[in-house]
N, C-alpha and C positions, 0 to 999 in steps of 0.2 A: 882331301881337305875341304872341297866344297860341301860334302855331306856333313862334316863336323861344323862348318859355319852355319849350315842350315839348321842343324839341331840346336846350336847355340842361339840362333835367332828365334827359333821356336820357344826355347827356354825363356828368353827375355820377354817374348810376347805373352806367354802364359803367366809368367810372374806378374806382369803389369795387369793382365786381365783378371787374375784370380788370386793375387797376393794377399787380399784381405779376407780370404775364405774363413769360414767358421768351423771347419772340420776338426772335431775333437778339441776345440778351443777351450772348453771348460775343463777338460782333463789336463790340458797343458797348464792352465793357470792354477788349478786346485791341487794337482798331483805332481806333474813332472818338474815344474819350476820350484815348488817348495822343497822337493827332494834334492834338486841341484843346489839350492841355497844351503841345505843341511850339509851337503858334501863340501861346498865351498867355504862357508862361513860358520857352520855349526848352528844355524838357526833351528829352533825346536821342531822336531818332527816325531809325532807319537807313533804313527803306523809306518813300518818299514817293509811290510809284506805286499804292498801295492803302491805304485806300479813297479814293474821290473826296472832294474837299474840302468839299462842301456842308454835310453834317451836322456836321462838326467846326467849321465856321465858325458855325453856329447855336449850338453848345454854347459857343463863346467868348462869345456874347452873354449867357449866363446863368452865366458863370464856371465852366463844367464841372459844372453841376448838372442832370443829365438829368431828374430828377423835376419840376423847375421848367419845363423845356422841354416835357415831356409835358402839363402843365396848360395851358400856352399852346397846345399843339396841339389839345387838347379844346375850348378856347374858340374857336379859329379854325375847327374843324370845325363847331361849332354855328352860328356866324355865317355861314360859307360855304354850308352846306346851306340855311339859311333864305334867304339871298340868291339861291341858284340856284332855290329853290322859287318865290320871287316873280318872278324873271325868266322862268321857264319857263311858269308857269300861263297867262298871257295868250296864249301861242302855240298853245294848244289849245282846242277848243270842248267839251272833256270836262267832265262834272260835277266840281265842286270836290272831292267825296268821293273820286272815283277818283284825282285828282291827289294828294290828301293820302295816300291809301292807298299809292300807288306810292312817294312820297317817304318815307313812314313805313317801308316795307320797306327802302329804300335807306339810311335814316339809321343803322340799326344797324351794317352793315358799314363805313359811312363813318366813324363815330365810333370804332368798334372799331379801325380802322386808326390813328386818331390817338392811341389809348391806348398804342400800342407805341413804345418809344424807338428808332426807326429811321427812315431817311429816306423811307420809302414815302409817308407822308401828305403831306409837303411836295412830293414829286414829283407826286403826284396833284393837289394844289392848283395847282401851276404849270402842269400840262397843262390843267386846267380853265380857268385864266385865259388860256392860249394859244388854246384853242378859242373862247372868248368874243371874244378880239381878232380872230381870223380871221373869225368871224361878223360882227363890226362892220366889218371891212375891206371886205367884199363886200356889205354891206347897202346897199340903194338908198333908204333913208329915214333922215333927211329928204333930199330930192333935192338941196338946195343944198350939202350937205356931201360934196364929192367931191374928186378930184385930190389935192393935197398933204395934205389932212386925213386921207385914208385911209392915206397912207403911214405915219403915226404908228402906226396899228393894225397894219399889216404888220410894222413894225420891232419893235413891242411883242411880237407873237407870236413872232418870232425870238428876242428876248431871253428870253422866258419859257421857250421850249423849251431854250435854253442853260442857264438856271437849273436846269431839271429834269435836264439831262444832268450837271450838277455834283453831283447827288444820286444819280441812277441812270442809268447811261450808255445803257441801252436807249432812253432818250428821244431819242438821236441818230437811231436808226432811225425812230422815230415822226415826228420832224421831217422826215426825208427823204421818208417816205411822205406826210405832209401837203403838202409842196411839190409832189410829183408829182401828188397828187390835185387840188391847186389849179390845175395847168396843164392839167387835162383837163375838157372837150374842148379840143383845141388852139386852137379859135377863141377861147377865153376868154383866151389869152395877150395879145391886144391890149389887154385891159382890165386884166389882172392881172400882166403880165410884170414891170413895174417893182416892184410890191409883193412878188412872189415873190423877185426878186433881192435886194431890201432885207432881207426876212426871213432869207434864207439868209446874206447877208453879215453881218448883225448877229450871228446865231448863231455863225458861224465866228469872228468877232472875239472874242466873249466866251468861246468854248471854247478859243481858241488857247493861253492860258497852260497849260491842262491838257495839251494835245498837246505843247507844248515840254517840260513836265516828263516826260512819258512818253518823249519822244525822248532826253532826257538820261539818264533812268533805265534805259531798255531798249536804247538804241542804234538803235531803229526807231520808225517812226510808228505809234502805236496809238491807237485811239479808246477802247477799253475799258481799265479798270484791270488790274493784274497779278494778278487772281484769276479772269480769264475762263477760263483753262485749267483751273483747279480746278473751276469750275462745270460746264464742258463734260464733264470726265472723270467726276466723281461722278454726273452725270445719266445716264450709261450704265447705272448700277445701279438705276434706278428700277423696272424690271420684275423680279419674282422669277424665279429660274431662268434668268437671262440667260446667254448663252454665255461671257461674260467673267468670270463668278463675282464680279461687283462688287456692293458694297452702297453705296447712295446716302447716304453720310455723309462728313464732313470727314476722318475718319481714313483713308478709302480714298485720297483724293487726297494726304493728307500722307505716307502710306507710299510711294506711287509717286514723289512728288517727292524724298523723302529718298533712296530707293533709286537714283534716276537722277542726282541732283545734290548731295545732302547739304544742300540749301537748303529753306526753308519753301515751301509751295505757292503762296503769294501774293508771293513774291519774283520779280523779273524772270526769273531763271534757272529757278526752279521752274515759273513760269508757262509759259515757252517749252517746257520739257520735257513738261508736262502737255498742251499743245496737240499736240505730236508724238505723245504716247501716245494721245490721243483719236483722232487721224487713223489711227493704226495699228490701233486696235481696230475702228474703223468699217470700214476696208478688209478686215479679217479676217472680219467678219460684217455685211455691208450689210443683209440682211433684218432682223436684230435691231435695227439702228439705225432702220430705217423703222418697225418695230413700236413702238419707243419714241416716235418722233415722233407717230405716230397716237394712241397712248395719251395722251400729254401734251396734244395739241391737243384731243382729245375731252373729256378731263377738264376742261381750261380752259373749253371751250365750254359745257358743261352741268353741270359738277361743283360748282357753287355758289360762294359767296363767303366770305371770311374774316369771322367774326363775333366773334372773341375766343376765349379759352381758359378763362375763369372761374377765374382765379387772383387772389383778392382782394388789395387793396392792403395790408391789415393783416397779411398773412402774408409772411414773408421769402422771397426767391427761393431761398435755400438749402433752406428747408423745402419749397418747391414741387419743387425738383429731387429731394430725397430721396423725397417722396411719389410723384412720377411714376416714379422708378426702382423703388420698392417695388411700385407697381401693375403695371409691366411684368413684374417677376419673378413676381408672383402669377398674372398671366394666362398667362405661359409655363408655370408649374407647374400650371395648371388648378385653382387653389385655389377650392373651392366657396364659401368664406367671403369672397370678394373684395368683394362688395357691402357686407358688414358691417364689414370691416376698412378699406376705403378709400372711404367714402361720398362724400366731397367730390371725390376724384380721379375717381371713376366719373361723378359728376354733371357735372363739368367736361368730361370726354371726351364724354359724351352731348350736352351743350349744344353743343360745338364741331361735332360731326358733324351732329346733327339741325338745328341752327340754320343751318349752312351750306347744307343741302339745302332746308329749308323756306323760308328767306328768299332765298337766292341763286339756286337753280335756276329758280324761276318768273320772277324778274327777267331772268335770262339768256335763257330761252326767248322771253319777250316781246321782249327786245332784239334777238334774232336775226331775229324776224319784222319788227321795225321797221327793222333794218339792210337786210334784203332789200327792203323797200318803199322806203326812202330811196335805195338805189342804183338802183332800177328806175324810180322815178317822182318825183313832186313832193315836195320836202322843203326846209325852210330850211337854211341853210349849216351851222349847228352840227350838225344831225342827219346831213348827208351826210359831213362830216369825221369825225364820231364813228363812223359805220359803217365807214369805211375804216380808221381807227385800231384799231377793235375786231378786224377781220380780221387786221391786221398783228400785233397783240399776241398773238393766239392762235397764229399761225405762229411767232412768236419763242419763245413758251413751248414749242411743240412741238419746236423745234430744240434748246432748252436745258433748263432745269429747270422743273418744274411745282410751284407752291405756290399754294393758293387765294388768298392775299393778293395775288399778282401781278395777278389780274384786278381787284382793288380799285383799282388805279391808274387805271382808266378807269370807275370807278363813276358819276360824273356823266354820262358819255356813255351808259352802260348804262341809267340811269334815263330820260334824255331819249329814247333809242331805244325803250324799253319803252312810254312814253307815245305816241310816234309810231306804234308798232305797234297799240296799242289804238285810236288815232284812225283809222287807215286801216281797221281791221276795222270800226269803227263806221260809217264812211262807206260802205263796201261793203255792209254790212248794210242801211243806210237806202236805198241805191240799189236793192238787190234787192227790198226791200219795196215801194218806189215803183213799180218795174217790174211787180211782181206785181199791185198794185192797178190800174195802168193796163191791164194785160192783162185783168183780171177785169171791168173796166167796158167 
């Protein structure tokens, strides 16, 4: 219970410190909320192929009040992190202090993700629940619970990945990777084949309405919403001095879509045009695209985790926008008084960068060692699936867009893998010490 109270207190503190953040605030106001109002009250909405429906459906539950939904997210974050802590601790023989320290490091980025009014937190929560279901589906204890009982867990995992896909569609790729990993080695198909088919079938059934909507809206079968081309195109500008002279912002994609089609970049027509433009740019300069992929993947692998932006809840978002814009101008002009004239904005920027590296990078490094150990040797099912999904997520980020918060989607997996890495290092150290003592005697 003290741990739950600690996570709840941390949730309250982060909500106060960062409840006014601007993360995807434009997407919320221009896309999620209008879609929710279309669902609630039938307000006109011309484009139904972006965004995915999941977050708009959640907004309908609170009558289009994002602040209420964020408070619910923070409560869910504290409870879920406490529950994962209790579930994970018995699986390791590490001292409780180490487990608490690792979960404490992970609690900040986990709850910080929940403070944002965007679908990432619920996506991460659904993926966590799916991993727990997969772990249960292949668990061999208690021994009398096999056969049909396990199929419920397989089906549940498929349903949870589908829910995640209705929030963020890269979850479809993670589902496919999880199913492939579950079928390896091929000898395991005798035990898991029916479960894997059920998980995939349930997921397809639940995702089918979205695919039908995309078919009607775009004329082709698409898994991703009609902003995929926009993300792919603007991501080409993530490296400075790129040969396409692109800047990684929405205006870059909007200008290209308007020039080619006269339509918004998230419309089906604009989306198709931006996919074509992306392919053309890549074919023009393949080495530059490879460099972008390597940069994104490396940044995702060790670049830390999103910990918030330190925009207090009591300051309006308009004031935050004005403060950030003024700070950027002062930095561009090399104003020597920037620390005195923008103390809160500078503090927030320092918190965002230093916190991301201090809290996130050590967790990621430990998680990569844990993933390497889990893929090579003995590990429980949750850790093995986590390792595979972590690799897949980094590759996805490499191909498309890098944002530190994209790695937060797998934060529970990262924390469990970090503990697994510490456990394996501790075991190897104990074994080496034992061998040394045996040799000396």
